[in-house]
N, C-alpha and C positions, 0 to 999 in steps of 0.2 A: 594418704590412702594406701600407699605401698606398705607402710608399717602395719596397718590394719590387716591387709592381705597376708603379710608375713606372719602376724600373730595367729590368724585363723588357720593358716597352713601348718604352723608349728603345734598349736594346741587345738586340734580338731574337736575332740570330745568336749573339752571345756567350752569351746565356742558353741557347739551344737546345744548343749544343755542350757547354757546361759541364754542364748537367743530363743530357744524354744520356750523356756519358762517366761521370759520377758514378753514375747509376742503373745502367747496364749493367755497368760494371766492379765495382761493389759486389756485385751479384748473382752475377757470375761468380766473383769472389774468394771469396765466402762459400760457394757451393754446388758449385763444380767439385771441390774436394777430396772432398766427400761423394760426388759422382757417380763419381769415379774410384775411390773406395773400395768401390763396389758398391751404393751407396744410390740406386736408380733413382727414388725418390720426389722427389729433388732436381731431376730433369729439367725439370719445369714451370717452376721458377724460373730455370733456365738459359735455357729458351726465352723466358721473359719478358724476360730480359736481351738476347736477340737482337732482340726486337721493341721494345727501349728507345727507338729514335728515333721510331717511330710513336706509342708511348704518350706520350712527352714532347711531341711535336707536337700531339697531341690536347689535352693539358693546357695547353700554352702558348696554343693558339688559343682555349681557353675563357677564359684570363686576359686575353689581349690584346683580344678582341672579345666581351665577355660579353653583348652585346645580342641581341635576337631576330633570328634568321636565317630566311630562307625555307626551308621544308621541315622535316623532322623533325630535331631536335637530337640525338636518340638514335642516329642512323644511324652516326656515326663510332665511338662506343664499341661498339656492337653488331657492326659490321663487324670491329673489332679483335678482339673476343672470339671471333667465329666463325673468323677466320683463325688466331688463336692456338691454338684447340682443334684445328682440322684439322691444323695444322703439328705440334702435339704428338703427335697420333695417328700421323701419318706418321713422325715421328722414333721413336716407340716401336715401330712396326711394323718399321722399319729395324733397330732394335736387336735385335728378336726374331729376324728373319731372319738377321742377321749372326751371331748366337750359335748 
């Protein structure tokens, strides 16, 4: 595990791009066929893939600088969750209005 942390700290940009693409595309490839088939329950996972860069950056910042920071450490994940929920609700509302 230490080698992985050292690699991430040394190659931050490569780690970010690789993890973002892997996370987002995995979710899209797994859940888009279900969504196109009419399974609306897969929409939150597609939305999670859209917000993949933000989620990966939160994760990498916790790995790179795990020390104590000024302010509340829970603010970034809470902000991410609130934006994700509101975006999902807007997406769902758009789908309802469109149909």
